[in-house]
VONUNU-78120 format. One record per residue: x, y, z of N, C-alpha, C in turn. Coordinates in steps of 0.2 Angstrom, whole numbers, plus 5000, padded with zeros to 4 digits. Layout:
XYZXYZXYZ...
! end
This chain:
502748964809502349004813502149064808501449084809501149134806501449204806501549244802501849304802501349364805501549394810501149434813501049504810500449524808500349584804500549644810500849704806501149764810500649804810500249814816499849874817500249924822500349994819500650034823500450104822499750114823499350174822499650224826499750204833499950254838500650284836501050244833501750264832501650314825501250294820501150334814500950404816500450414822500250474823500750514826501150484831501650524834502250544830502350504825502850534819502550584815501950584814501550634809501550704814501450694820501450754825502050784826502650734827503250764828503550804821503350784816503550814810503150874807502450884811502150934810501750934803501550874801501250864794500550854796500150874791499350854791499350774788498750754788498650694787498750684779498450734775498650744769499350744766499650794769500450794768500850734769500650704775501050634777500850574772500150574770500050524766500450534758500350594756500750614750501550594750501850594756502550584756502650504757502150474760502150394760501950374754501650404750501450374743500850334744500350354748499650314750499050364750498550344749497950384749497850414756497450464757497250494763496850444767496350414764495950354767496350304770496850284766497250224768497650244774497950304774498350324779497850324786497350354785496850364791496650294794496650234790496450174792497050144795497650164793498250134797498350164804498250234803498350264810497850244814497250214813496750204817496750124819497350094816497350014817496849974813496549994808496049964804496349924799496949944797497449914792498049904795498449854793499149844796499649894791500249914794500649954790501049904785500949924779501149894773501949894772502249854769502949854768503249914764502849944759502949994755502950064761502550064765502450124769503150114775503250054777503850044781504550074777504550054771505150074768505150154766504550174765504450254764504750284771504450264776504650294783505450294784505650234782506450234782506750284778506550284772506950324767506750394767506250414768505950484768506150524775506050484779506150524786506650494791507050434788507550414792507350374799506750354798506450324805506750254806506850244812507150174814506550124814506450084808505750054808505649994814506249974817506149934822505749964827505650024828505250064833504550044832504350034826503650024825503349954828503849914829503549844832503849834838504149894841504449874848504149934853504249934859504049984863503349954868503049994869502549984875502049934874501849934867501249884865501449814867501849784864502049714866502149704874502349744877502449734885501749744888501349794885500749794889500249734886500449704881500049654880500249584884500849574885501149534890500949544897500949604899500749624905499949604906499549624902498849614902498749544902498949504898498849434898498949404905499549414908499749394914499149424920499049484919498449514923497749474923497649464917497049434915496949354917497549324919497549254920497349244928497249304931496949304938496249274938496149234943495549194943494849224942494949294945494449344944494049354938494649344933494349354926494249294922494149234926494149174923493549164918493049194918492549194913492449254909492849304909492849364906493349384902493949334902494549364899494449374891494649424888494549444881495149404878495049394871495549364866496149414866496749384864497349414863497249474858496849464853496649514847496449574850495949574856495749624859496249664862496649624866497249654870497749694866497849664859498349704855497949774853497349774852497049824850497049874855496949854861496949894867497549934868498149894867498849924869498949964863498749954857498950004852498550054851497850054852497450114851497250154857497350114863497150154870497750134874498250154873498850134878498750164885498450214886498250244893497750204896497250184893496750134895497050064898497450044894497749984896498249994902498650044903499050054908498550064915497950104913497550104919497250044922497050004917496849934919497449904923498049904920498649874924498749894931498549964932498649994938498049974942497549974940496849944943497049864946497249834941497349764944497949754949498449804948498949794954498649824960498249874960497949894967497549844969497149804966496649754968497049694971497749684967498049624969498449644976498549704977498849724984498349714989497749734988497249734993497049664995497049614989496949544991497449514994498049534993498649504997498549525005498349595006498349615013497749585016497249575012496649535016496949455017497249425012497449355014498049355019498349395021498749395026498549435032497949445033497749485038498049555040498249585035498649645035498349705040498649725044498349775049498249845046498549855041498449915036497749925035497349885033496549885032496249915038496449905044496149935049496349995052496850025049497150085050496850135047496850205049496750265046497250275040496850285034497250305028497550235025497250175027497550115025497350095017497150135013496950125006497550105002497450054997497850044994498350084990498850084990499450134987499850094983500150124977500650094973501250084976501450024975502150004978502650034974503050084978503550124976504050084971504250024973504749984969504349974962503749944963503449934956503349984951503150044955503050104951503750124947504350124950504950134948505150084942504950024943505249974939504849974933504149994933503750004927504050064923504250114927504550174923505050154919505550114922506150094917505950054913505450004914505149954910504949984904504450034904504150064899504550124895505150124898505650174894506150144891506050074890506450024887507150024890507150044897507750054900508250084897508050134894508550184890508250254891508650294895508450364897509050414893508750444888509150464882509550524886509350574888509650634892510150614896510050564901510450534906511050504902510850464898511350414894511850464890511650514887512150564884512450614888512250634894512550664898513150624901513050564903513550514905514050504900513850504893514350494888514850544887514650604888514950674888515450674894515250654900515550654906516150614905516050554902516550494901517150514896516950554891517450564886517650504881518150504878518350454874518750404877519150424882519650374885519450354892519250284892518950254898519450254904520150254901520650254907520650324910520350374908520350444912519750454916519250404915518650414919518750434926519050394929519150404937519450474939519950494934520250554935519750614934519350604929518850654929518350664934518150604937517750604943518050634949518650614950519050644955518950724954519150744949519150824947518550854948517950804947517250844947517150844954517350794958517250804966517650864969518250874966518650924969518450994967518151004962517851064959517251094963516851044966516251054970516451064978517151054979517351054987517350994991517250934986517250874990517950834989518150784994518750754994518450674994519050624991518850564991519350524995519050475000519550445003519250365003519750325005519550245005519650225012519150185015519250165022518950095022519150055028518949985029518249985033517749995029517150005032516549955028516049945032515549905030515049935025515050005025514650045021514950055013514650025009515050045003515150115001514750155001514850235000514550275005514850325007514550375012514750445011514450485010514550555009514350595015514850625019514850665024515350715026515050785027515550835028515950845023515850845017516150865010516750805009516650745012517050695011516650635008516850595002516550545001516950485002516750435005517150385008516850325004517450285001517250214998517550165002517250105003517450045006518050015002518549995006519049955003518849885002518349865005518049795005517749784998517549834995517149824989517649814984517449774978517749764972517849824968518449834964518549894961517949914957517749864953517149894949516549924953516449894959515949924963516149994966516750004967517050064969517050114964517150104958517050144953516350164951515950124951515250124951514950174956515050164962514850194967515150274967515650284964516050344964515650384958515450344953515150394948514350394950514050354954513450364956513350434961513950444965513850504967514050564964514450564959514550614954513950634951513450584949512850604946512350644951512350624958511950654961512150724963512850744962513150804964513050844958513350824952513550864946512950854941512450814941511950804937511250804940511250844945510550844951509950874946510150924943509650964939509350914934509750884931509550844925509050784928509350754933508950694937508250724939508250784942507650804944507150824939507350864933506950864927506750804925507150754924506750684922506350664927506450664933505850644939505250684938505250754936504650794935504350764930504550744924504150714918503850644920504250604924503850544926503250544931503250604934502550604938502450554943502950534947502850474951502250484957501950444959501350464964501550474971502050444972502350464980503050484980503150524986503850544987504350494987504150434990504550364990504750344984504250344979504450314972504950354969504850424970505350484967505950474969506150464976506750454979507050384976506650334976506950264973507150274966506750314962506850324955507550374954507650414959508250454958508850414960508850364964509350324965509450274958508950264955508950224949509250264944509150324942509450364938510150384939510350384946511050394947511350334945511050274947511350214945511450214937510950234934510950224926511550274923511650334927512150374925512850344926512950314931513550274933513750224928513250184927513250124922513550154914513150204913513250244906513850274906514150294911514750334911515350284911515250234916515650174915515750144909515250144905515250104899514850144894515250204892514950254887514650224880514050244878513750224873514050194867514350244864514650234856515250194858515650214863516250174864516050094866515750094870515450024873515149984866514750014863514349984857514949954852515350004851515849974845516249914848516449924855516849864858516449804858515849814859515349754860515249714853515249754848515349724841515949694840516549734841517149704840517249644843517049634850517249574853516749524852516149534849515549494847515249484854515249534859514849534864515149484869515749474869516149444875516149474881515749454886515649484892516249494896516749444896517349444900517849494897517849494890518249544887518149614889517449624888517149684889517249714896517249664901517349674908518049704909518549674906519149694906519449764903519049774897519149834894518949894897518349884902518149944904518149944912518449894914518449894922517849884925517449844922516649834925516649764927516149754931515949674932515549654926515549584927515049544922514349574923514149574928513349594929513249674926513749714927513749784924513749784916514149744915514149734906513449714903513349654906512749624904512049664904512049704910511549754911511549814905512149834904512249884899512049864893512249804891512049774884511249784883510949774888510249774887509949844887510349894887510049964887510249994881510549964876510849994870510350004865509850054866509250064863509150134860509750164859509650234857509450244849508950284848508650284842509150294836509250264831509650264826510350234827510450214832511050184834510950124840510550084838510350034842510749964842510949934848511349874848510749814847511049754849510649704848510149704854509449694852508949694858509049634862509249644868509449594873508849594878508749534882508449534888508849524893508849554899509249544904508849534911509049484915508749474921509149454926509049464933509449444938508849404943509049334946508649304950508949284956508649284961509049254968508949184969509249154974509249084975508549054976508049104977507349074978506949074972507349094966507049104960506749174958506649214964506349284963506749324958506449354953506649404949506849474952507449494954507649554957507749614952507949594946508049644941507749614934507449654930507249624924507149684919507349674913507149714907507249674900506849684896506849654890506749704884507149704879507049744873506849694867506649634869506549584864505749564866505449524862504749504863504649464870505149434872505149394879505049444884504449434888504249474894504249434900504449454905504649424911503949424915503849384919503249384925503349444928502849474930502849534935502749504942502449444943502349424950502649354949503049334955503249264955503949254952504149194951504749184948504749164941505249144937505249144930505249064929505249034923505148974921505648934924505448874927506048844930506448804925506248794919506648764913507148804910507248874912507648924910508348914913508848914910509548904912509848944918509549004919509649044924509749014931509248964932509148934938509748884939510048864934510448804934511248834936511248894934511948944935512248934942511648924947512048914954512348844955512248794951512548734951513148724948513348784943514048784940514348854941514548874947514848934948515448954944515449014941516049034937515949014930515448984928515448954922514848994917514949004911514349024907513948964904513248964905512748914903512548944897512448894891512148924885511448874884511048904881510348884880510148904874509748854870509248874865508548864867508148914867507548914870507048934865506348904866505848924862505248934867504948994866504349004870503748984867503148984870502548964868502348994862502449054860502249084854502749074848503149024849503649004844504249044842504249094847504949134845505549104849506149094845506649054849507249104850507549094855508049134858508649094859509349134860509949124862509949144869510149104875510049124882510749114885511049154888511649144892511549154900511849124904511749124911512349114915512449144920513049144925512849164932513149134936513049154944513449214945513249254949513649314951513649314959514249314962514349324969514549394972514249414977514449484979514649484987515349464987515649464994515449514999515449515005515349565009516049595012516549555011517249595013517549565019517149525023517449495029517149435030517449395036517149325037516449325038516249375042515649375046515049405041515349435036514949475031514649415027513849435025513649375021513749385013513849335010513849325003513249324999513049374995512449384991512649334984512149304983512349254977511649274973511749284966511249294961511449254955510949244950511149224943510949264939511249284934511049334929510849304922510449334918510249304912510249344906510649334901510649374895510449344889510049374884509849334879509549384874509549344867509249384862508849334858508449354853508149314848508649284843508549224841508949184837509349214832508949254828509249294822509849334823509949344830510549384832511149344834510949284836511449234839512249244834512249254828512749244825513249304827513049344830513449404832513649394839513549334843513749334849514249264849514949274852515449234852515249164856514749164860514449114864514149064860513849084854513449034850513749014844514449014844514848994838514648924836514748874841514648804839514048774841513448814841512848784843512448784837512048724836511648714831510948744831511048804829510448854829509948834824510148794819509548764813509248704815509348674821509048614823508548634827507848624824507248634829507348604836507548534835507548494842508048514846508548564845508948584849508648644854508048664853507748714857507348684862507548704869507048684874506548724875505948704877505248734877505348774885505348834885505248874891504548924891504348944896503748984896503949054900503449084902503449144905503449124913502849114915502749084922502249034921502148984926501748934925501048944925500748994928500049024928499749044921500249074917500049084910500349054905500748994907501048954901500548914899500548904892500048864888500248794887500848774889501148704887500748654892500448604889500048554893500448504895501048484893501448434894502148444899502148494902502748524905502848484911503448444912503548404918503748454924503948514923504048554929503548614931502948594927502448644929502348644937502248694941502048694948501348704949501048744945500248764946499848754939499348734939498948734932498848794930498848804922498748874919498048894921497948964922497348984925496748994920497049004913496549004908496248954905496448894908496248824904495848784910495448754907494948704911495448634912495248604918495648544920495148484919495448424918495148364918495548314923495248294928495448254934495148184933495648134932495348064931495748024937495448004942495847964948496147904946495947874940496147804938496747814933497047874933497647894928498047944930498747934929499147984931499747984925499748044922500348054917500848094920501148134917501748184919501448224924500748244924500548284929499848254932499548264937499048234940498448254937498348294932497848324929497948324921497448324917497448354910497248414909497548454905497448514903497048524897496448544897495948544892496248594886
! end
């Protein structure tokens, strides 16, 4: 696979602005000429290896930030949006998408927002939605999508909230619940447990947690309420910076931030990162050490993106039994489909068939990047015979270069190219022409249909 050149003009300009340096001073410290720096900042030239080393040595910059972040996500999101049939004859090449994501990220986001609004309106028309006939029926941003994108483009890492949770947790995980109880008491609240269908309820200065919930869920919900009571100013300040379009989106995001605080307090950053490295990311051992669920541990692993102290860049996803993605985050180059389900060849879908077991998979995406994938089913009982059981599958993975740091990859033949299964993002943007599980043709490709021939698919992809 060809080595992709590193264009990071926006990140270079941001770094220089943060340091308060002129282009001339910045160029001198990097050991390059002023015209050369200017060309790199405008993405007319890629960032050289010497400049990368100078950034790390001179300024202590985490150089992985140059290739990570919004640009790769926006390229993936724009590719999926441009696979819409409306762009069939006008879709730009991927090189143009990379330039737009790097040089004009606000324009790229505006395009994605415009396509989202178009798609919502199109879906309303297709389903004869009555909203088009009502006053004020103009297309509005889906609050869930807006909040999802907020966390997506923050790398699912909110530094101020993460550090506040770490300070609250302290250095002894065993004392966390006592700290939480004390924090409630200081604010005049009491804690009780009751046999109730509501997992958590705050009423008349009493926080009630359900005895039907599992202990990790009880702890998480307790810390969620602590975030709303003790960290409200921090949460509101973070929401102010996010500038959500609607009050509904802001309310949903506040719940998300409180959940983030709860997860970060239950699994405090530095303590958890050290334990993850020591156990070689053994989810069951980490679950026992911190009194958390397997899902909580897997999700937390995907958020370890603190500048200067990063963990392995993981992707994390949760899918329901219909294959719909209900949670998604990726600190890797793998980006999940914004619309529809995930690739049916991915092992997360098989987890429902083998409950209670970890499934391992070596996978390769159409761009040639190889991954180690881990999947497992997750059941959330309702606590009584008549209560429904919610079933999901979670997926956790990383690029194959990090697999040696995972206990799950110990006996897998990661050097054998034939051991990697071909997977994609979603059928409508996948470039594989011979996939036996393809559900729909790729929207960017022409089809040839021969009524006298039938192969794996009833058509050939040009």
